[in-house]
C-alpha positions as CSV (number, residue, x, y, z in Angstrom):
1,X,32.5,16.0,-11.7
2,X,32.5,12.3,-12.1
3,X,29.1,11.2,-13.3
4,X,29.7,7.5,-13.7
5,X,28.4,6.2,-10.4
6,X,25.7,6.8,-7.8
7,X,26.1,9.0,-4.7
8,X,23.4,7.0,-2.9
9,X,24.6,5.1,0.1
10,X,21.7,2.7,0.1
11,X,21.5,-0.8,-1.5
12,X,21.1,-0.7,-5.3
13,X,17.5,-0.4,-6.5
14,X,16.0,-1.3,-9.8
15,X,15.6,2.0,-11.6
16,X,13.2,0.2,-14.1
17,X,11.0,-1.6,-11.6
18,X,10.3,-2.4,-8.0
19,X,12.7,-3.2,-5.2
20,X,16.4,-4.1,-5.0
21,X,18.6,-5.3,-7.8
22,X,19.6,-8.3,-5.7
23,X,16.0,-9.5,-4.9
24,X,15.3,-12.2,-7.5
25,X,12.0,-14.0,-8.0
26,X,11.8,-17.5,-6.7
27,X,10.9,-20.5,-8.9
28,X,7.5,-20.6,-7.1
29,X,6.9,-16.9,-7.9
30,X,7.9,-17.4,-11.5
31,X,5.4,-20.2,-11.7
32,X,2.7,-18.0,-10.2
33,X,3.4,-15.2,-12.7
34,X,3.2,-17.7,-15.6
35,X,-0.1,-18.9,-14.4
36,X,-1.5,-15.4,-14.1
37,X,-0.3,-14.5,-17.6
38,X,-1.7,-17.6,-19.1
39,X,-5.2,-16.6,-17.8
40,X,-4.8,-13.4,-19.7
41,X,-3.6,-15.1,-22.9
42,X,-0.2,-13.5,-22.6
43,X,2.9,-15.2,-24.1
44,X,5.5,-15.9,-21.5
45,X,9.0,-15.2,-22.7
46,X,12.2,-13.7,-21.4
47,X,12.8,-10.1,-22.5
48,X,16.0,-8.2,-21.6
49,X,15.5,-5.8,-18.7
50,X,16.5,-2.1,-19.3
51,X,20.1,-1.1,-18.8
52,X,21.4,2.3,-17.9
53,X,23.5,2.4,-21.1
54,X,20.3,2.2,-23.2
55,X,19.1,5.7,-22.1
56,X,20.2,8.9,-23.7
57,X,19.9,11.6,-21.0
58,X,20.3,15.3,-21.8
59,X,23.3,17.2,-20.4
60,X,22.5,19.0,-17.2
61,X,21.3,22.5,-18.1
62,X,22.8,24.3,-15.1
63,X,25.8,23.8,-12.7
64,X,25.2,23.2,-9.0
65,X,26.4,25.8,-6.5
66,X,30.2,25.2,-6.0
67,X,30.0,25.1,-2.3
68,X,27.5,22.2,-2.4
69,X,28.7,20.4,-5.6
70,X,30.0,17.4,-3.7
71,X,26.4,16.6,-2.7
72,X,25.1,16.8,-6.3
73,X,25.1,13.9,-8.7
74,X,24.5,13.8,-12.4
75,X,25.3,10.1,-12.6
76,X,22.9,8.4,-15.1
77,X,21.8,5.8,-12.5
78,X,20.9,8.5,-10.0
79,X,19.0,10.5,-12.6
80,X,17.1,7.4,-13.8
81,X,16.3,6.4,-10.3
82,X,14.8,9.9,-9.6
83,X,13.0,10.7,-12.9
84,X,9.7,8.9,-11.9
85,X,8.0,6.7,-9.3
86,X,6.9,3.1,-9.4
87,X,3.5,3.3,-11.1
88,X,2.6,0.9,-13.9
89,X,3.2,3.8,-16.4
90,X,6.5,4.7,-14.8
91,X,7.7,1.1,-15.2
92,X,6.3,0.7,-18.8
93,X,8.2,3.8,-19.9
94,X,11.4,2.4,-18.5
95,X,10.8,-0.9,-20.5
96,X,10.4,1.4,-23.5
97,X,13.8,2.9,-22.7
98,X,12.1,6.3,-22.4
99,X,13.2,8.3,-19.4
100,X,10.4,10.7,-18.5
101,X,11.8,14.1,-17.8
102,X,15.0,13.2,-15.9
103,X,16.2,15.7,-13.3
104,X,19.3,17.6,-14.3
105,X,20.8,16.8,-10.9
106,X,20.1,14.7,-7.8
107,X,21.0,16.4,-4.5
108,X,21.8,14.4,-1.4
109,X,21.9,17.0,1.5
110,X,23.7,15.9,4.6
111,X,21.6,18.1,7.0
112,X,18.8,20.6,7.2
113,X,21.1,23.6,6.6
114,X,22.1,22.1,3.3
115,X,18.4,21.8,2.4
116,X,18.0,25.5,3.2
117,X,21.0,26.4,1.1
118,X,19.8,24.3,-1.9
119,X,16.4,26.0,-1.8
120,X,18.0,29.4,-1.6
121,X,20.1,28.7,-4.6
122,X,17.2,27.1,-6.5
123,X,15.0,30.1,-5.9
124,X,17.6,32.6,-7.1
125,X,18.3,30.6,-10.2
126,X,14.7,29.5,-11.1
127,X,15.4,25.8,-10.6
128,X,12.5,23.5,-9.8
129,X,13.0,21.2,-6.8
130,X,11.3,17.9,-6.4
131,X,11.4,16.6,-2.8
132,X,12.2,12.9,-2.9
133,X,11.8,10.3,-0.1
134,X,11.9,6.7,-1.2
135,X,10.5,7.2,-4.8
136,X,7.6,4.7,-4.3
137,X,5.0,7.1,-5.6
138,X,2.4,5.6,-7.9
139,X,0.7,8.8,-9.0
140,X,3.4,10.9,-10.6
141,X,4.3,12.6,-7.3
142,X,8.1,12.7,-7.7
143,X,8.3,13.0,-11.5
144,X,10.5,15.9,-12.6
145,X,8.1,16.9,-15.4
146,X,7.5,20.6,-14.6
147,X,7.0,22.1,-18.1
148,X,9.4,24.5,-19.9
149,X,9.3,27.4,-17.4
150,X,12.3,26.5,-15.3
151,X,16.0,26.6,-16.0
152,X,16.5,23.1,-14.6
153,X,15.2,20.5,-12.2
154,X,16.8,19.0,-9.1
155,X,15.5,16.0,-7.3
156,X,16.2,16.5,-3.5
157,X,16.8,13.1,-2.0
158,X,16.6,13.1,1.8
159,X,18.2,9.6,2.3
160,X,21.0,11.0,4.6
161,X,18.4,12.5,7.0
162,X,17.4,9.1,8.3
163,X,18.0,9.1,12.1
164,X,15.7,8.9,15.1
165,X,16.9,12.0,17.0
166,X,15.0,11.8,20.3
167,X,12.7,9.3,22.0
168,X,10.3,10.5,24.7
169,X,9.6,7.3,26.7
170,X,7.1,9.0,29.0
171,X,4.9,10.5,26.3
172,X,5.7,7.7,23.9
173,X,6.8,9.8,21.0
174,X,10.0,10.3,18.9
175,X,11.6,13.0,16.8
176,X,12.6,11.4,13.5
177,X,14.2,12.8,10.4
178,X,12.1,12.7,7.3
179,X,14.4,10.6,5.1
180,X,14.2,7.5,7.3
181,X,12.9,4.4,5.5
182,X,10.4,2.3,7.3
183,X,12.9,-0.4,8.3
184,X,15.4,2.2,9.4
185,X,13.1,4.0,11.8
186,X,11.6,0.8,13.2
187,X,15.1,-0.6,13.7
188,X,16.1,2.4,15.8
189,X,12.9,2.3,17.8
190,X,13.1,-1.4,18.6
191,X,15.6,-1.1,21.4
192,X,13.1,1.1,23.2
193,X,10.3,-1.5,22.9
194,X,8.3,0.9,20.8
195,X,7.0,1.0,17.2
196,X,5.4,3.6,15.0
197,X,3.1,0.8,13.7
198,X,2.7,2.3,10.3
199,X,3.2,-0.4,7.6
200,X,2.1,0.6,4.1
201,X,2.8,-1.9,1.3
202,X,5.8,0.2,0.3
203,X,7.2,0.1,3.9
204,X,10.6,-1.1,2.8
205,X,11.1,1.6,0.2
206,X,9.2,4.6,1.6
207,X,10.1,7.2,4.2
208,X,8.5,8.9,7.1
209,X,8.5,12.2,5.2
210,X,6.9,10.7,2.2
211,X,4.2,9.1,4.4
212,X,3.4,12.4,6.0
213,X,3.3,14.6,2.9
214,X,1.2,12.1,0.9
215,X,-1.2,11.2,3.8
216,X,-0.1,7.6,3.6
217,X,-2.4,4.8,4.8
218,X,-0.8,1.9,6.7
219,X,-1.6,-1.8,6.8
220,X,-4.0,-1.7,9.7
221,X,-7.7,-1.6,8.9
222,X,-9.2,0.6,11.7
223,X,-8.3,3.2,14.2
224,X,-4.7,4.6,13.8
225,X,-4.0,3.7,10.2
226,X,-3.5,7.0,8.3
227,X,-0.3,8.8,9.1
228,X,-2.4,11.7,10.1
229,X,-3.1,9.9,13.4
230,X,0.5,9.7,14.3
231,X,1.9,13.2,13.6
232,X,2.5,15.2,16.8
233,X,4.6,18.1,15.3
234,X,6.4,18.9,12.0
235,X,9.3,20.9,10.7
236,X,9.0,22.3,7.2
237,X,11.8,24.1,5.3
238,X,10.3,26.5,2.7
239,X,12.0,29.1,0.4
240,X,10.4,31.7,2.8
241,X,11.8,30.2,6.0
242,X,11.3,27.3,8.4
243,X,7.9,26.5,9.8
244,X,8.0,24.4,13.0
245,X,4.9,23.4,15.0
246,X,4.7,22.8,18.7
247,X,4.5,19.4,20.3
248,X,1.1,19.0,21.8
249,X,-1.4,16.0,22.2
250,X,-4.1,18.3,20.8
251,X,-5.0,21.9,20.4
252,X,-8.0,24.0,19.6
253,X,-6.0,27.1,18.6
254,X,-7.3,27.7,15.2
255,X,-6.7,25.6,12.0
256,X,-4.0,23.1,12.7
257,X,-0.7,24.0,11.0
258,X,0.3,20.3,10.8
259,X,-2.8,19.6,8.7
260,X,-1.5,22.0,6.1
261,X,1.8,20.0,5.9
262,X,0.1,16.6,5.9
263,X,-0.8,15.9,2.3
264,X,1.0,18.9,0.8
265,X,3.1,16.6,-1.4
266,X,6.3,18.7,-1.4
267,X,4.5,21.8,-2.8
268,X,4.8,24.0,0.2
269,X,8.2,23.0,1.6
270,X,10.6,20.2,2.4
271,X,9.7,18.2,5.5
272,X,13.0,17.6,7.4
273,X,11.7,16.0,10.6
274,X,8.6,15.2,12.6
275,X,7.6,14.2,16.1
276,X,5.4,11.1,15.9
277,X,3.3,9.2,18.4
278,X,4.5,5.6,19.2
279,X,3.0,2.5,20.6
280,X,4.3,-0.5,22.5
281,X,5.1,-3.5,20.4
282,X,2.1,-5.9,20.2
283,X,2.4,-9.1,22.4
284,X,-1.1,-10.6,22.0
285,X,-2.7,-11.6,18.7
286,X,-5.8,-13.3,17.4
287,X,-6.7,-14.1,13.8
288,X,-9.2,-15.9,11.6
289,X,-9.7,-16.6,7.9
290,X,-13.4,-16.6,7.0
291,X,-15.2,-17.6,3.9
292,X,-18.5,-16.2,2.6
293,X,-20.5,-17.7,-0.3
294,X,-22.4,-14.3,-0.7
295,X,-20.1,-11.4,-1.2
296,X,-22.6,-8.7,-0.2
297,X,-23.4,-10.6,3.0
298,X,-19.6,-10.4,3.7
299,X,-19.8,-6.7,3.0
300,X,-22.6,-6.4,5.6
301,X,-20.5,-8.4,8.1
302,X,-17.6,-6.1,7.6
303,X,-19.8,-3.0,8.1
304,X,-21.1,-4.5,11.4
305,X,-17.5,-5.1,12.5
306,X,-16.5,-1.6,11.6
307,X,-19.4,-0.1,13.6
308,X,-19.0,-2.5,16.5
309,X,-16.2,-0.6,18.4
310,X,-14.1,-3.8,18.4
311,X,-11.4,-2.1,16.1
312,X,-9.8,-5.1,14.5
313,X,-6.2,-4.5,13.4
314,X,-6.9,-6.3,10.1
315,X,-10.2,-6.7,8.4
316,X,-9.4,-7.3,4.7
317,X,-12.3,-8.4,2.7
318,X,-11.3,-10.0,-0.6
319,X,-14.0,-10.4,-3.3
320,X,-13.9,-13.8,-5.1
321,X,-11.6,-12.6,-7.9
322,X,-9.2,-10.9,-5.4
323,X,-9.0,-14.2,-3.5
324,X,-7.8,-15.8,-6.8
325,X,-5.2,-13.1,-7.3
326,X,-3.9,-13.6,-3.8
327,X,-3.8,-17.4,-4.1
328,X,-6.2,-18.0,-1.3
329,X,-9.4,-19.0,-3.2
330,X,-10.9,-20.5,-6.3
331,X,-13.3,-17.7,-7.2
332,X,-16.4,-19.2,-5.5
333,X,-16.1,-17.4,-2.1
334,X,-15.2,-14.1,-0.6
335,X,-12.4,-14.2,2.0
336,X,-12.3,-12.1,5.1
337,X,-8.8,-11.9,6.8
338,X,-9.6,-10.8,10.4
339,X,-7.1,-10.1,13.1
340,X,-6.7,-8.3,16.5
341,X,-3.5,-7.4,18.3
342,X,-2.6,-5.7,21.6
343,X,0.4,-4.8,23.7
344,X,-1.7,-4.9,26.8
345,X,-4.2,-7.7,27.0
346,X,-5.3,-11.0,25.6
347,X,-7.9,-10.8,22.9
348,X,-10.3,-13.7,23.4
349,X,-13.4,-11.6,24.2
350,X,-12.8,-9.3,21.2
351,X,-12.4,-12.3,18.8
352,X,-15.4,-14.1,20.3
353,X,-17.7,-11.1,19.7
354,X,-16.3,-10.6,16.2
355,X,-17.0,-14.3,15.3
356,X,-20.6,-13.9,16.6
357,X,-21.0,-11.2,14.0
358,X,-19.4,-13.4,11.4
359,X,-21.7,-16.3,12.1
360,X,-24.8,-14.0,12.0
361,X,-23.8,-13.1,8.4
362,X,-23.1,-16.6,7.2
363,X,-19.3,-16.7,7.5
364,X,-17.4,-20.0,7.9
365,X,-14.1,-20.4,9.7
366,X,-11.8,-23.0,11.4
367,X,-12.4,-22.9,15.2
368,X,-9.2,-24.8,15.9
369,X,-7.1,-22.3,13.8
370,X,-8.6,-19.4,15.7
371,X,-7.8,-21.0,19.0
372,X,-4.2,-21.7,17.9
373,X,-3.8,-18.0,17.0
374,X,-4.5,-17.0,20.6
375,X,-2.7,-19.9,22.3
376,X,0.4,-17.9,23.4
377,X,2.0,-14.6,22.8
378,X,4.4,-15.9,20.2
379,X,1.9,-17.7,18.1
380,X,2.6,-17.4,14.3
381,X,-0.8,-18.6,13.3
382,X,-1.6,-15.2,11.8
383,X,1.1,-15.9,9.2
384,X,-0.3,-19.2,8.1
385,X,-3.3,-20.3,6.0
386,X,-5.2,-17.8,4.0
387,X,-4.0,-14.9,6.1
388,X,-0.4,-15.9,5.6
389,X,-0.8,-16.4,1.9
390,X,-2.6,-13.1,1.5
391,X,0.2,-11.4,3.4
392,X,2.9,-12.9,1.2
393,X,1.1,-11.9,-2.0
394,X,0.5,-8.4,-0.6
395,X,4.2,-7.8,0.0
396,X,5.5,-9.5,-3.2
397,X,2.9,-8.4,-5.7
398,X,5.0,-5.3,-6.9
399,X,7.8,-7.7,-7.7
400,X,5.5,-9.9,-9.7
401,X,4.3,-7.0,-11.8
402,X,7.8,-6.1,-13.2
403,X,8.2,-9.0,-15.7
404,X,4.6,-8.8,-16.8
405,X,5.0,-5.1,-17.7
406,X,7.7,-6.0,-20.1
407,X,5.4,-8.5,-21.8
408,X,2.7,-6.0,-22.7
409,X,0.5,-6.9,-19.7
410,X,-1.3,-4.1,-17.9
411,X,-1.4,-4.8,-14.1
412,X,-2.5,-1.8,-12.0
413,X,-4.6,-0.7,-9.1
414,X,-6.8,2.2,-8.1
415,X,-8.3,2.9,-4.7
416,X,-11.0,5.1,-3.3
417,X,-13.4,5.4,-0.4
418,X,-17.2,5.5,-0.3
419,X,-20.0,5.5,2.3
420,X,-21.7,2.2,3.2
421,X,-25.1,3.2,1.9
422,X,-23.6,3.7,-1.6
423,X,-21.1,0.8,-1.8
424,X,-23.1,-1.9,-3.5
425,X,-24.1,0.4,-6.4
426,X,-20.7,1.9,-6.5
427,X,-19.0,-1.5,-6.7
428,X,-21.1,-2.7,-9.6
429,X,-21.0,0.6,-11.5
430,X,-17.2,1.1,-11.2
431,X,-16.5,-2.5,-12.3
432,X,-18.8,-2.1,-15.3
433,X,-17.3,1.2,-16.4
434,X,-13.8,0.0,-16.1
435,X,-14.5,-3.3,-17.9
436,X,-16.1,-1.2,-20.8
437,X,-13.0,1.0,-20.9
438,X,-10.7,-2.0,-21.1
439,X,-12.7,-3.6,-24.0
440,X,-12.6,-0.3,-25.9
441,X,-8.8,0.3,-25.3
442,X,-7.6,-3.2,-25.8
443,X,-10.3,-5.4,-27.3
444,X,-9.6,-7.8,-24.4
445,X,-11.4,-8.9,-21.4
446,X,-10.4,-7.8,-17.9
447,X,-9.6,-9.5,-14.6
448,X,-10.9,-6.9,-12.1
449,X,-10.9,-7.5,-8.3
450,X,-11.6,-5.6,-5.2
451,X,-10.5,-5.7,-1.5
452,X,-11.1,-3.5,1.4
453,X,-7.9,-1.9,2.8
454,X,-9.3,0.4,5.5
455,X,-12.6,0.6,7.3
456,X,-14.5,3.4,9.0
457,X,-17.9,3.3,10.8
458,X,-19.3,5.2,7.8
459,X,-17.7,3.4,4.9
460,X,-14.9,1.3,3.4
461,X,-11.8,2.0,1.3
462,X,-12.2,-0.3,-1.7
463,X,-9.0,-1.1,-3.6
464,X,-9.3,-2.4,-7.1
465,X,-6.8,-4.5,-9.0
466,X,-7.0,-5.0,-12.8
467,X,-5.1,-7.1,-15.2
468,X,-5.4,-7.2,-19.0
469,X,-3.1,-7.1,-22.0
470,X,-2.4,-5.3,-25.2
471,X,-3.6,-7.3,-28.2
472,X,-0.2,-7.2,-29.9
473,X,1.8,-7.9,-26.7
474,X,3.8,-4.7,-27.1
475,X,4.7,-2.4,-24.2
476,X,3.9,0.7,-26.3
477,X,0.4,-0.5,-27.0
478,X,-0.2,-1.5,-23.4
479,X,0.9,2.0,-22.2
480,X,-1.4,3.8,-24.6
481,X,-4.3,1.5,-23.5
482,X,-3.4,2.1,-19.9
483,X,-3.8,5.9,-20.3
484,X,-7.4,5.3,-21.5
485,X,-8.2,2.9,-18.7
486,X,-6.6,5.1,-16.0
487,X,-8.7,8.1,-17.2
488,X,-11.8,6.0,-17.2
489,X,-11.2,4.5,-13.8
490,X,-10.5,7.9,-12.3
491,X,-13.7,9.3,-13.8
492,X,-15.7,6.3,-12.6
493,X,-14.7,6.6,-9.0
494,X,-15.4,10.3,-8.9
495,X,-18.6,10.2,-11.0
496,X,-20.1,7.5,-8.7
497,X,-19.3,9.4,-5.5
498,X,-15.9,8.2,-4.4
499,X,-12.7,10.0,-3.8
500,X,-10.0,10.1,-6.4
501,X,-7.6,8.6,-3.9
502,X,-7.8,7.3,-0.4
503,X,-4.1,6.8,0.4
504,X,-2.1,7.0,-2.9
505,X,-2.0,10.8,-3.0
506,X,-2.7,13.1,-5.9
507,X,0.6,13.7,-7.7
508,X,0.2,14.5,-11.3
509,X,-1.9,11.5,-12.4
510,X,-4.8,12.2,-10.1
511,X,-4.9,16.0,-10.4
512,X,-7.9,16.1,-12.7
513,X,-10.0,14.0,-10.3
514,X,-8.8,16.1,-7.4
515,X,-9.9,19.3,-9.1
516,X,-13.4,17.8,-9.5
517,X,-13.5,16.6,-5.9
518,X,-12.2,19.6,-4.0
519,X,-14.0,23.0,-3.9
520,X,-12.3,25.6,-6.2
521,X,-12.3,28.1,-3.4
522,X,-10.2,25.8,-1.2
523,X,-7.8,25.2,-4.0
524,X,-7.3,28.9,-4.4
525,X,-6.7,29.2,-0.7
526,X,-4.1,26.5,-0.9
527,X,-2.4,28.2,-3.8
528,X,-2.3,31.4,-1.8
529,X,-0.6,29.6,1.0
530,X,2.0,28.3,-1.5
531,X,2.5,31.8,-2.8
532,X,3.6,32.9,0.7
533,X,5.8,29.8,1.4
534,X,7.2,29.4,-2.1
535,X,6.9,32.8,-3.9
536,X,8.8,31.6,-7.0
537,X,6.8,28.4,-7.3
538,X,9.9,26.1,-7.4
539,X,8.6,23.3,-5.3
540,X,7.1,20.3,-7.1
541,X,5.4,22.4,-9.7
542,X,2.2,21.0,-11.2
543,X,1.4,18.7,-8.2
544,X,-2.0,19.5,-6.6
545,X,-2.2,22.9,-8.4
546,X,-0.2,25.3,-10.5
547,X,1.9,27.9,-8.8
548,X,0.5,31.4,-9.0
549,X,1.4,33.0,-12.4
550,X,3.1,29.8,-13.5
551,X,0.9,27.7,-15.8
552,X,2.1,24.1,-15.6
553,X,-1.1,22.2,-16.5
554,X,-1.3,18.5,-16.9
555,X,2.1,16.7,-17.0
556,X,3.3,13.3,-16.2
557,X,2.3,9.9,-17.5
558,X,-1.2,10.9,-18.6
559,X,0.0,13.9,-20.6
560,X,0.2,13.6,-24.4
561,X,2.9,15.9,-25.6
């Protein structure tokens, strides 16, 4: 078989970083990156990006089934693209020209029957299978590091299962294949005037199936924001057979089967399609950019908004350092990006009440800009000013990280959730613990910021961004330091009462925190379910838990082997 080129039909991606090969940084972005690096004391220089030819990949250890061989690739580019996700550590290892546990083969099934056939073959030959959507995991969820107990590994890429199969206009739902990227499914829904309205930061490079099995969180701050809220029914291919759930708006018939699929991270089966609830495309918008001189007064304001029943579509609170990172502040004020949207009605009463709460808590905003945002249905005000600048930084930040990684700079995030009554102490304690870990690991200071990504009446989802550097400017030193910082950050959020992850999933990197957070009895129950669905333990081994009678243990970027 020719292994010289990719079997992927999608535009060429960077195997060593984020996004498309063709997507270059603008001069303005390069200037922004240089300014960020100078604050950290990092030396700005051009370093050659990794090339496929620089990696020495082992020969595949097993041949694919002859009847399916045309859908299997051992091309170096395909294997490199599927050996890890897009976390800081994943990219750092690529800069070191170290491919972490490349899969022996990448399979591109054309249909669900081929998925079934691949799992049958893999089960009979003791081959580990890593279900793969868009590869945007930042927690080791798609890494083919399964330990020595398997004859080979196959990354199962669902990119060819990318169609909207049915649209129910009456119930406002659609049956969509799991391999559809965000832009692909939205493009197919647009002629119907409908949208899924789920927009994670990875939207361009992540899939419906990936969102469901990782319990993805979207861009919107309140109400329907987790993918959980959109799932109506699922279809899961397992080594033991196909499990399909019934389309219903709700049911009280025992534990919900879909809830077992959502968040299963490819350990129980391969999600091939799902029915999801849709919405009409928004027509009306209202937005405001608000400054607070007192950060914790801003926190109180956001809590009032979350508990008001107004349900803003965006309610991102940036602490003063996060405002600097996003290019919307000078570090002297917290910034609240507030927005409402609707497909049904104008939003003046909602925004008016929200601004009353803002004023009560000392917030300052531009009345004229708010009025412009509601002036007509096509207003683009929500994409101007601080809101627009934040949105641009939010979408482009992963691209900004890539050159910094190659210069020995550590740029990473961790996110969690906590109840309102504990947030202030939590915020201070986590920042102190992580700053201490950075000083111990690098000898450097840290730039650490926080924003709220999602809001609930009982608490926020804080999202921390950190930036520091290795003292010697080397990628190897930075990666070693990152391991210490990551372990410390994970311990901090769990020790101070938060969750190990709010929307980034567990994967391999968060497994230790997950085991502390979740009751051991539940984990044994989940492992028993896996034993029924996947008796040979071939599906994504080591994620969430070890298969019964197969000790995997800690693998991935945090493992020291």
